[in-house]
C-alpha positions in Angstrom: 31.1 70.0 87.7 34.4 70.9 86.3 35.8 70.1 82.9 37.9 67.1 84.0 35.0 65.3 85.6 32.9 65.8 82.5 35.6 64.4 80.3 36.0 61.4 82.6 32.3 60.7 82.6 32.2 61.0 78.8 35.1 58.6 78.4 33.4 56.1 80.8 30.1 56.4 78.9 31.9 55.8 75.5 33.7 52.8 77.0 30.4 51.4 78.3 28.6 51.9 75.0 31.5 50.2 73.1 31.4 47.2 75.5 27.6 46.9 75.2 27.5 47.3 71.5 30.0 44.6 70.9 28.2 41.6 69.3 28.2 39.0 72.1 27.7 36.1 69.7 30.6 36.8 67.4 33.1 37.5 70.2 32.2 34.4 72.2 32.1 32.3 69.0 35.6 33.6 68.0 36.9 33.0 71.5 35.5 29.4 71.6 36.9 28.8 68.1 40.3 30.0 69.2 40.2 27.8 72.3 39.2 24.7 70.3 42.0 25.4 67.8 44.5 25.8 70.6 43.2 22.6 72.3 43.4 20.4 69.3 46.8 21.7 68.1 48.1 21.1 71.7 49.2 24.7 72.2 48.0 24.3 75.8 50.7 21.7 76.4 53.6 23.8 75.1 56.2 24.6 77.8 54.7 22.1 80.3 57.7 19.8 80.5 60.3 20.1 83.2 62.4 23.2 82.7 59.8 24.9 80.6 60.6 23.0 77.4 58.2 21.3 75.0 58.5 17.6 74.4 57.6 16.9 70.7 56.4 13.4 71.5 54.1 14.6 74.2 52.7 17.2 71.8 52.0 14.7 69.0 50.6 12.2 71.5 48.1 14.8 72.7 47.2 15.8 69.1 46.7 12.2 68.1 44.7 11.4 71.3 42.5 14.5 70.9 41.9 13.7 67.2 40.9 10.1 68.0 38.5 11.4 70.7 36.7 13.5 68.1 36.5 10.6 65.7 35.2 8.4 68.6 32.6 11.0 69.5 31.4 11.2 65.8 31.1 7.4 65.7 29.1 7.3 68.9 26.7 10.1 67.6 26.2 8.2 64.4 25.6 5.0 66.3 23.0 6.7 68.5 21.3 8.2 65.5 21.1 4.8 63.8 19.7 3.2 67.0 17.0 5.9 67.1 16.2 5.3 63.5 16.9 8.9 62.5 19.6 8.0 59.9 
């Protein structure tokens, strides 16, 4: 085994260890948090208009609609909890 092969194997082993040692929970939690933040701020809708522009009315409409959906979800959960007698 020559020196180059040993260095390549050592680099691969170090990369594998760094991937495996990464805390899976924190990285997935951070990724989910970032996606939720992008979703509710309507960043996923930027540049979707014809010509690649961003329509401000469409952005605010999405933001308002998504906020109302969260409020509706919370109301439904509270109603369910009341019906079950938990609250």
